[in-house]
Each structure stands twice: as structure tokens, then as C-alpha cells.
C-alpha positions as CSV (number, residue, x, y, z in Angstrom):
1,M,-15.2,-1.5,-16.2
2,S,-12.3,-1.8,-13.7
3,G,-9.4,0.5,-14.0
4,K,-5.9,-0.2,-15.0
5,R,-4.1,1.5,-12.1
6,T,-3.9,1.1,-8.4
7,F,-1.9,2.6,-5.5
8,T,0.2,0.8,-2.9
9,M,2.5,1.6,-0.1
10,I,5.1,-0.8,1.4
11,K,4.6,0.1,5.0
12,P,7.3,0.9,7.7
13,D,7.4,-2.7,9.1
14,A,8.1,-4.2,5.8
15,V,10.7,-1.6,4.9
16,E,12.4,-2.0,8.3
17,S,12.4,-5.8,7.8
18,G,14.2,-5.5,4.5
19,N,11.4,-6.8,2.4
20,I,11.1,-4.0,-0.2
21,G,12.8,-6.1,-3.0
22,N,10.8,-9.3,-2.2
23,I,7.5,-7.5,-2.2
24,L,8.3,-5.6,-5.5
25,Q,9.3,-9.0,-7.0
26,M,6.0,-10.5,-6.1
27,I,4.2,-7.4,-7.6
28,S,6.2,-7.8,-10.8
29,N,5.7,-11.5,-11.0
30,A,1.9,-10.9,-10.7
31,G,2.0,-8.9,-13.9
32,F,1.9,-5.4,-12.5
33,S,4.1,-2.7,-14.0
34,I,5.3,0.1,-11.8
35,K,4.4,3.5,-13.3
36,A,5.7,5.7,-10.4
37,M,7.6,4.8,-7.2
38,K,9.3,6.7,-4.4
39,F,11.0,6.0,-1.1
40,T,9.8,8.6,1.4
41,Q,8.5,9.1,4.9
42,L,5.1,10.5,5.9
43,S,5.1,13.3,8.4
44,E,2.5,13.0,11.1
45,E,0.4,15.7,9.3
46,R,0.6,13.8,6.0
47,A,-0.3,10.5,7.7
48,K,-3.3,12.2,9.3
49,A,-4.4,13.6,6.0
50,F,-4.0,10.3,4.1
51,Y,-6.0,8.3,6.8
52,A,-8.5,11.1,7.5
53,V,-11.3,8.7,6.6
54,H,-10.5,6.8,9.7
55,A,-10.2,9.9,12.0
56,E,-13.2,8.8,14.2
57,R,-12.1,5.2,14.6
58,P,-10.3,4.1,17.8
59,F,-7.2,2.9,16.0
60,Y,-6.6,6.2,14.1
61,G,-3.9,7.6,16.5
62,K,-1.9,4.4,16.5
63,L,-2.3,4.1,12.7
64,V,-0.9,7.7,12.2
65,D,2.0,7.0,14.6
66,Y,2.8,3.8,12.9
67,M,2.6,5.2,9.3
68,S,4.9,8.1,10.3
69,S,7.3,6.0,12.2
70,G,9.6,5.1,9.3
71,P,10.1,5.2,5.6
72,I,7.6,3.8,3.1
73,V,7.7,3.0,-0.6
74,A,4.7,4.5,-2.5
75,A,3.9,3.2,-5.9
76,I,1.4,3.4,-8.7
77,L,0.9,0.1,-10.4
78,E,-0.7,-0.8,-13.7
79,K,-2.5,-3.9,-14.9
80,D,-5.9,-4.8,-16.2
81,N,-8.3,-5.1,-13.2
82,A,-5.6,-3.5,-11.1
83,V,-7.4,-2.8,-7.8
84,E,-9.1,-6.2,-7.5
85,D,-6.1,-8.2,-8.7
86,F,-3.8,-6.3,-6.2
87,R,-6.2,-6.8,-3.3
88,T,-6.1,-10.5,-4.1
89,L,-2.3,-10.5,-4.2
90,I,-1.9,-8.7,-0.9
91,G,-4.4,-10.8,1.0
92,S,-6.6,-10.1,4.0
93,T,-5.7,-7.2,6.4
94,D,-5.1,-9.8,9.1
95,P,-2.2,-12.1,8.0
96,A,-3.7,-14.9,10.1
97,E,-6.7,-14.8,7.7
98,A,-4.7,-14.1,4.5
99,A,-4.5,-16.8,1.8
100,E,-1.3,-18.7,1.4
101,G,1.2,-17.1,-0.9
102,T,-0.2,-13.6,-0.5
103,I,2.1,-10.7,0.5
104,R,0.5,-10.2,3.9
105,K,0.6,-14.0,4.7
106,I,4.3,-14.0,3.9
107,Y,5.5,-10.5,5.2
108,A,3.0,-9.0,7.6
109,E,3.7,-9.1,11.3
110,S,0.1,-8.5,12.5
111,K,-3.2,-6.9,11.5
112,G,-1.8,-3.5,12.6
113,R,1.6,-4.1,11.0
114,N,0.5,-5.7,7.7
115,A,3.3,-4.8,5.3
116,V,1.4,-3.1,2.5
117,H,-1.5,-0.9,1.7
118,G,-3.6,-1.4,-1.4
119,S,-6.4,0.9,-2.7
120,D,-9.9,-0.5,-2.2
121,S,-11.5,1.1,-5.3
122,D,-10.6,2.7,-8.6
123,E,-11.7,6.0,-7.1
124,N,-9.5,5.7,-4.1
125,A,-6.6,4.5,-6.2
126,K,-6.8,7.8,-8.1
127,I,-7.1,9.9,-5.0
128,E,-4.3,8.0,-3.1
129,G,-2.0,8.1,-6.1
130,E,-2.5,11.8,-6.5
131,F,-1.9,12.3,-2.8
132,H,1.7,10.9,-3.2
133,F,2.5,11.9,-6.8
134,Y,2.1,14.8,-9.1
135,A,0.7,14.1,-12.5
136,N,4.1,14.7,-14.2
137,E,5.7,12.0,-12.0
138,V,3.6,9.3,-13.4
139,I,4.2,7.6,-16.7
């Protein structure tokens, strides 16, 4: 059975572009409730740790630089079938391939500056949420 929670980050490009409110409204309109949220900035060390799974990939350095370049909004969202439904809402990593009406189709600048992160599994949603929030910070 799919879990009820997922994790997201509104990435530096979308924050810089002033799209926090628009993206949160889309999330709310899609039936998600926000269980925890914070405005923060990842240090280089924290970005490296969060994306450690990609450490051997050629884009890792640029990803770390980008994700530590400005503020983000981290959030834990709740809804039945949260991970799958949120992945549908955000669309493909490449906005050129994203479905019409998805967050990335509307707000992403490119495949590398794609506005939002969404967990890809229930297990990763839990790990990623715990990376950003202590248990007592989540409702």
C-alpha cells in the first residue's frame, strides 16, 4: 500500500523567481496538506549529503552548487498515495517533456533548474523528510 506522506523542496530557481506561493497553491489545490514546512538554505555539505546517491554521476558537482546557491522551501506533504500523486503533479524532470499543467511545465527553467524536488518512493520520502525535519517538527 502506498504511503500518505511525501517530501518536496521548492528549489532555488523557483524561490528566486518568486514562485513559492504559486507552487504551494498548486500543491494545496491538488489535495495535499502541508504537515511541516520551512524556508532554509542548504550548505554545500548538506547538499552533498542529501544528494550523496548521485555522487558518482557527472552532474553531481553542478547539482550541489545549484542546490546550495540560494534558499529553498522544504515540506512534508500528506495525501493518500502521496508519492505517486505528487510525482504526477510535478511532471517530468525535463520541463520540455512534462505534461501540460504540471508544476515543472509551468515553473521549471530547464532540466537542471526544474523548480521542485519530489521523493521517488515511500522509503525515500521518509529518509528525505527526516533529513530536513526532526520528528517533533512534523504534525
